[in-house]
Kinemage of the C-alpha trace (Angstrom):
@kinemage 1
@onewidth
@group {chain A} dominant
@subgroup {mainchain}
@vectorlist {calphas} color= white
{ca unk a 1} P -30.350 -15.735 19.876
{ca unk a 2} L -30.072 -15.083 23.623
{ca unk a 3} L -26.382 -15.932 23.591
{ca unk a 4} L -25.762 -13.499 20.737
{ca unk a 5} L -27.680 -10.744 22.513
{ca unk a 6} L -25.826 -11.417 25.750
{ca unk a 7} L -22.492 -11.206 24.040
{ca unk a 8} L -23.279 -8.007 22.135
{ca unk a 9} L -22.515 -5.573 25.007
{ca unk a 10} L -19.259 -7.390 25.710
{ca unk a 11} L -18.179 -7.306 22.059
{ca unk a 12} L -19.227 -3.669 21.776
{ca unk a 13} L -17.195 -2.777 24.869
{ca unk a 14} L -14.102 -4.550 23.560
{ca unk a 15} L -14.487 -2.843 20.184
{ca unk a 16} L -14.762 0.584 21.791
{ca unk a 17} L -11.737 -0.030 24.021
{ca unk a 18} L -9.602 -1.170 21.076
{ca unk a 19} L -10.801 1.749 18.945
{ca unk a 20} L -9.986 4.303 21.631
{ca unk a 21} L -6.606 2.665 22.232
{ca unk a 22} L -5.747 2.987 18.527
{ca unk a 23} L -7.345 6.345 17.740
{ca unk a 24} L -6.399 8.316 20.865
{ca unk a 25} L -2.650 8.564 19.994
{ca unk a 26} L -3.493 9.812 16.508
{ca unk a 27} L -5.884 12.367 17.965
{ca unk a 28} L -3.228 13.635 20.372
{ca unk a 29} L -0.715 13.882 17.539
{ca unk a 30} L -3.157 15.887 15.431
{ca unk a 31} L -3.881 18.194 18.363
{ca unk a 32} L -0.149 18.789 18.880
{ca unk a 33} L 0.072 20.077 15.313
{ca unk a 34} L -2.712 22.613 15.830
{ca unk a 35} L -1.573 24.330 19.032
{ca unk a 36} L 0.961 27.113 19.401
{ca unk a 37} L 2.956 25.260 22.046
{ca unk a 38} L 2.553 21.534 22.736
{ca unk a 39} L 4.042 21.747 26.243
{ca unk a 40} L 1.355 24.274 27.229
{ca unk a 41} L -1.442 22.522 25.363
{ca unk a 42} L -4.729 24.038 24.262
{ca unk a 43} L -4.171 26.995 26.586
{ca unk a 44} L -1.536 28.288 24.150
{ca unk a 45} L -4.235 28.658 21.483
{ca unk a 46} L -4.914 27.027 18.132
{ca unk a 47} L -2.963 27.832 14.981
{ca unk a 48} L -2.453 26.724 11.383
{ca unk a 49} L 1.098 28.047 11.373
{ca unk a 50} L 2.717 24.619 11.615
{ca unk a 51} L 0.653 23.251 8.729
{ca unk a 52} L 1.902 26.113 6.591
{ca unk a 53} L 5.517 25.398 7.490
{ca unk a 54} L 5.088 21.701 6.735
{ca unk a 55} L 3.613 22.436 3.318
{ca unk a 56} L 6.367 24.923 2.531
{ca unk a 57} L 9.198 22.523 3.400
{ca unk a 58} L 7.703 19.114 2.596
{ca unk a 59} L 4.830 19.843 0.212
{ca unk a 60} L 6.532 18.126 -2.730
{ca unk a 61} L 6.573 14.804 -0.876
{ca unk a 62} L 2.783 14.605 -1.094
{ca unk a 63} L 2.576 14.553 -4.879
{ca unk a 64} L 5.556 12.250 -5.295
{ca unk a 65} L 4.150 9.732 -2.799
{ca unk a 66} L 0.846 9.562 -4.658
{ca unk a 67} L 2.608 9.269 -8.031
{ca unk a 68} L 4.879 6.525 -6.703
{ca unk a 69} L 1.981 4.573 -5.223
{ca unk a 70} L -0.007 4.838 -8.467
{ca unk a 71} L 2.994 3.759 -10.564
{ca unk a 72} L 3.584 0.905 -8.126
{ca unk a 73} L 0.008 -0.316 -8.624
{ca unk a 74} L 0.391 -0.186 -12.406
{ca unk a 75} L 3.718 -2.038 -12.239
{ca unk a 76} L 2.454 -4.780 -9.952
{ca unk a 77} L -0.628 -5.305 -12.108
{ca unk a 78} L 1.407 -5.603 -15.322
{ca unk a 79} L 3.934 -7.967 -13.727
{ca unk a 80} L 1.848 -9.637 -11.056
{ca unk a 81} L -1.295 -10.740 -12.908
{ca unk a 82} L 0.516 -12.871 -15.548
{ca unk a 83} L 2.842 -14.171 -12.821
{ca unk a 84} L -0.161 -15.118 -10.670
{ca unk a 85} L -1.718 -17.010 -13.580
{ca unk a 86} L 1.489 -18.919 -14.260
{ca unk a 87} L 1.856 -19.911 -10.602
{ca unk a 88} L -1.815 -20.870 -10.300
{ca unk a 89} L -1.692 -23.183 -13.310
{ca unk a 90} L 1.753 -24.698 -12.755
{ca unk a 91} L 2.195 -27.863 -10.699
{ca unk a 92} L 5.990 -27.775 -10.910
{ca unk a 93} L 8.115 -27.801 -7.773
{ca unk a 94} L 10.142 -25.009 -9.370
{ca unk a 95} L 7.011 -22.863 -9.460
{ca unk a 96} L 6.444 -23.466 -5.758
{ca unk a 97} L 10.081 -22.600 -5.044
{ca unk a 98} L 9.752 -19.403 -7.093
{ca unk a 99} L 6.592 -18.501 -5.180
{ca unk a 100} L 8.458 -18.815 -1.898
{ca unk a 101} L 11.324 -16.678 -3.223
{ca unk a 102} L 8.798 -14.089 -4.352
{ca unk a 103} L 7.620 -13.609 -0.770
{ca unk a 104} L 11.126 -13.060 0.635
{ca unk a 105} L 10.932 -9.233 0.442
{ca unk a 106} L 7.986 -9.439 2.845
{ca unk a 107} L 9.859 -11.589 5.373
{ca unk a 108} L 13.244 -9.885 5.012
{ca unk a 109} L 13.626 -6.440 6.665
{ca unk a 110} L 13.164 -3.569 4.237
{ca unk a 111} L 16.641 -2.258 5.014
{ca unk a 112} L 18.157 -5.542 3.799
{ca unk a 113} L 16.148 -5.431 0.573
{ca unk a 114} L 17.172 -1.812 0.017
{ca unk a 115} L 20.831 -2.645 0.606
{ca unk a 116} L 20.619 -5.444 -1.956
{ca unk a 117} L 19.153 -3.041 -4.520
{ca unk a 118} L 21.874 -0.477 -3.812
{ca unk a 119} L 24.603 -3.085 -4.246
{ca unk a 120} L 23.045 -4.299 -7.505
{ca unk a 121} L 22.062 -1.007 -9.157
{ca unk a 122} L 23.553 1.764 -7.038
{ca unk a 123} L 26.428 2.304 -9.480
{ca unk a 124} L 23.970 3.630 -12.081
{ca unk a 125} L 24.101 7.240 -10.872
{ca unk a 126} L 21.129 8.690 -12.746
{ca unk a 127} L 18.971 5.754 -11.682
{ca unk a 128} L 20.139 5.853 -8.067
{ca unk a 129} L 19.208 9.526 -7.791
{ca unk a 130} L 15.736 9.163 -9.309
{ca unk a 131} L 12.335 8.217 -7.952
{ca unk a 132} L 12.489 5.253 -10.316
{ca unk a 133} L 14.929 3.598 -7.933
{ca unk a 134} L 12.447 3.900 -5.074
{ca unk a 135} L 9.673 2.657 -7.388
{ca unk a 136} L 11.622 -0.531 -8.097
{ca unk a 137} L 11.989 -1.095 -4.362
{ca unk a 138} L 8.272 -0.567 -3.795
{ca unk a 139} L 7.360 -2.990 -6.584
{ca unk a 140} L 9.707 -5.633 -5.177
{ca unk a 141} L 8.118 -5.213 -1.747
{ca unk a 142} L 4.450 -5.134 -2.808
{ca unk a 143} L 4.471 -7.616 -5.716
{ca unk a 144} L 3.908 -10.678 -3.469
{ca unk a 145} L 0.655 -9.181 -2.179
{ca unk a 146} L -0.691 -8.735 -5.709
{ca unk a 147} L 0.468 -12.170 -6.866
{ca unk a 148} L -0.919 -14.081 -3.871
{ca unk a 149} L -4.279 -12.295 -4.023
{ca unk a 150} L -4.816 -12.828 -7.752
{ca unk a 151} L -3.341 -16.352 -7.840
{ca unk a 152} L -5.931 -17.576 -5.344
{ca unk a 153} L -8.664 -16.214 -7.644
{ca unk a 154} L -7.159 -17.943 -10.700
{ca unk a 155} L -7.290 -21.282 -8.843
{ca unk a 156} L -11.087 -21.353 -8.620
{ca unk a 157} L -12.472 -24.511 -10.191
{ca unk a 158} L -15.201 -22.714 -12.157
{ca unk a 159} L -12.625 -20.452 -13.752
{ca unk a 160} L -10.521 -23.430 -14.831
{ca unk a 161} L -13.614 -24.942 -16.467
{ca unk a 162} L -14.396 -21.656 -18.253
{ca unk a 163} L -10.861 -21.455 -19.596
{ca unk a 164} L -11.033 -25.029 -20.831
{ca unk a 165} L -14.351 -24.315 -22.551
{ca unk a 166} L -12.794 -21.317 -24.297
{ca unk a 167} L -9.874 -23.464 -25.463
{ca unk a 168} L -12.294 -26.085 -26.786
{ca unk a 169} L -14.146 -23.439 -28.778
{ca unk a 170} L -10.909 -22.326 -30.439
{ca unk a 171} L -10.088 -19.166 -28.475
{ca unk a 172} L -6.403 -18.258 -28.415
{ca unk a 173} L -4.528 -17.835 -25.147
{ca unk a 174} L -4.675 -14.034 -25.415
{ca unk a 175} L -8.426 -14.186 -26.054
{ca unk a 176} L -8.949 -16.516 -23.094
{ca unk a 177} L -6.717 -14.512 -20.791
{ca unk a 178} L -8.050 -11.031 -21.612
{ca unk a 179} L -11.642 -12.000 -22.447
{ca unk a 180} L -12.388 -14.604 -19.779
{ca unk a 181} L -9.786 -14.788 -17.029
{ca unk a 182} L -8.965 -11.130 -16.336
{ca unk a 183} L -12.641 -10.016 -16.145
{ca unk a 184} L -13.373 -12.978 -13.851
{ca unk a 185} L -10.590 -12.133 -11.397
{ca unk a 186} L -10.983 -8.357 -11.711
{ca unk a 187} L -12.337 -7.952 -8.149
{ca unk a 188} L -9.220 -9.742 -6.858
{ca unk a 189} L -7.009 -7.448 -8.961
{ca unk a 190} L -8.768 -4.419 -7.476
{ca unk a 191} L -8.332 -5.787 -3.947
{ca unk a 192} L -4.639 -6.383 -4.623
{ca unk a 193} L -4.249 -2.896 -6.102
{ca unk a 194} L -5.811 -1.309 -3.014
{ca unk a 195} L -3.422 -3.245 -0.796
{ca unk a 196} L -0.415 -2.296 -2.939
{ca unk a 197} L -1.353 1.388 -2.972
{ca unk a 198} L -1.751 1.465 0.801
{ca unk a 199} L 1.554 -0.307 1.423
{ca unk a 200} L 3.440 1.884 -1.052
{ca unk a 201} L 2.167 5.167 0.384
{ca unk a 202} L 3.108 4.212 3.940
{ca unk a 203} L 6.362 2.311 3.266
{ca unk a 204} L 9.240 3.761 5.266
{ca unk a 205} L 12.094 1.306 6.018
{ca unk a 206} L 12.986 0.456 2.433
{ca unk a 207} L 12.278 3.986 1.211
{ca unk a 208} L 14.442 5.579 3.885
{ca unk a 209} L 17.422 3.545 2.691
{ca unk a 210} L 16.806 4.265 -1.000
{ca unk a 211} L 15.899 7.942 -0.890
{ca unk a 212} L 18.167 10.921 -1.542
{ca unk a 213} L 17.713 14.544 -0.414
{ca unk a 214} L 15.750 15.226 -3.606
{ca unk a 215} L 13.695 12.001 -3.627
{ca unk a 216} L 11.757 12.098 -0.374
{ca unk a 217} L 8.319 10.593 0.178
{ca unk a 218} L 5.674 11.347 2.802
{ca unk a 219} L 6.898 8.804 5.422
{ca unk a 220} L 10.543 9.867 4.966
{ca unk a 221} L 9.629 13.532 5.292
{ca unk a 222} L 7.566 12.727 8.365
{ca unk a 223} L 10.523 11.002 10.040
{ca unk a 224} L 12.793 13.907 9.102
{ca unk a 225} L 10.389 16.460 10.577
{ca unk a 226} L 10.130 14.586 13.870
{ca unk a 227} L 13.900 14.165 14.072
{ca unk a 228} L 15.037 17.667 13.134
{ca unk a 229} L 12.204 20.069 13.893
{ca unk a 230} L 9.735 21.006 16.612
{ca unk a 231} L 7.262 18.389 17.782
{ca unk a 232} L 4.467 20.679 16.571
{ca unk a 233} L 5.788 20.548 12.994
{ca unk a 234} L 6.118 16.764 13.071
{ca unk a 235} L 2.562 16.465 14.396
{ca unk a 236} L 1.298 18.896 11.771
{ca unk a 237} L 2.977 16.695 9.157
{ca unk a 238} L 0.983 13.745 10.542
{ca unk a 239} L -2.186 15.783 10.049
{ca unk a 240} L -1.166 16.573 6.456
{ca unk a 241} L -0.611 12.853 5.910
{ca unk a 242} L -4.148 12.111 7.129
{ca unk a 243} L -5.717 14.936 5.122
{ca unk a 244} L -4.080 13.760 1.889
{ca unk a 245} L -4.161 9.987 2.240
{ca unk a 246} L -7.431 9.175 3.990
{ca unk a 247} L -9.734 10.639 1.283
{ca unk a 248} L -7.733 8.792 -1.377
{ca unk a 249} L -8.009 5.492 0.501
{ca unk a 250} L -11.737 5.984 1.152
{ca unk a 251} L -12.273 6.746 -2.511
{ca unk a 252} L -10.343 3.674 -3.613
{ca unk a 253} L -12.237 1.500 -1.123
{ca unk a 254} L -15.565 2.822 -2.425
{ca unk a 255} L -14.443 2.129 -5.994
{ca unk a 256} L -13.380 -1.393 -5.000
{ca unk a 257} L -16.757 -2.056 -3.352
{ca unk a 258} L -18.578 -0.783 -6.448
{ca unk a 259} L -16.523 -3.012 -8.737
{ca unk a 260} L -17.136 -6.053 -6.509
{ca unk a 261} L -20.880 -5.431 -6.641
{ca unk a 262} L -20.875 -5.171 -10.429
{ca unk a 263} L -18.518 -8.062 -11.133
{ca unk a 264} L -19.437 -10.269 -8.213
{ca unk a 265} L -17.039 -11.912 -5.771
C-alpha cells in the first residue's frame, strides 16, 4: 500500500504533463479561431465571425462526414461480423492468409489504397464522383478493426460450447448465429463500431485522394481551409470539428458502456 501511495504523486504528475502536452495545442488552435487577429492575440478581441465563414463555406462537410461514418459502421457490421465468425472457426492456412491480407489496408499508406481503388473503379464516372466511392475506401480501411475485434470474441471457449449445444438441440445455423452468437458478442460489435466510426470521421489520407470538389468531408475541408484561407478560419474549422464530433463520440461511448453493462463483457 505504501508503494502505491508513494507512486501516486509521480503518476499524477506524469498524467498532468502528458495531458497538458496534448491538450494545449488544441486549446491554442481553438483560441486562434475566436480572435479577430491571431498575430495580435486576445488583444484584438473575440469574435464568432470566422465560425460563420467556416459554416457558410464548409457546412455541408459536417453532415456528409457523419452520414459516411454511420454508413461505414453499417457496412463493416454487415460484412465484418460474418467474416469474423468464419475466421474464428476456420483452422485453414488459407483463412490465416486471408486474415493477413485483410489487414493490409491498415499497414499500407492510405494514398496507396486510394490509388488502387481509383485504378480499379475510377473509370466508372458516376461512382467516382459520388460519396459512395469514398465510403468504399472507408470500409476497406476500417473493416480489419471490426473483424479483429469481433473475431476475438467469437473465439471464446464458452461461446463455442454454447454453439455446439444449440447444434445438438437441432437449431439451424441461422438460429444459432442470430439467436446465440450475435447477442453474445454484441459488446464486441459495439466496441468495433465505435472504433470504425471514429476512424471514418477523422480519416484524411485516403479520403483526400478519393474526394472531388463536390465530395468533401470534414478532414478534407479542414486541410483545404488551412491551405487556402486565413489561419483564423482554419482554426475556427477545428473548433467546428470539435463541436460536432465530440458530443457524438461521447454519446456513442456512453451507449457502448450501457450496452456492456446490460450484456456483460
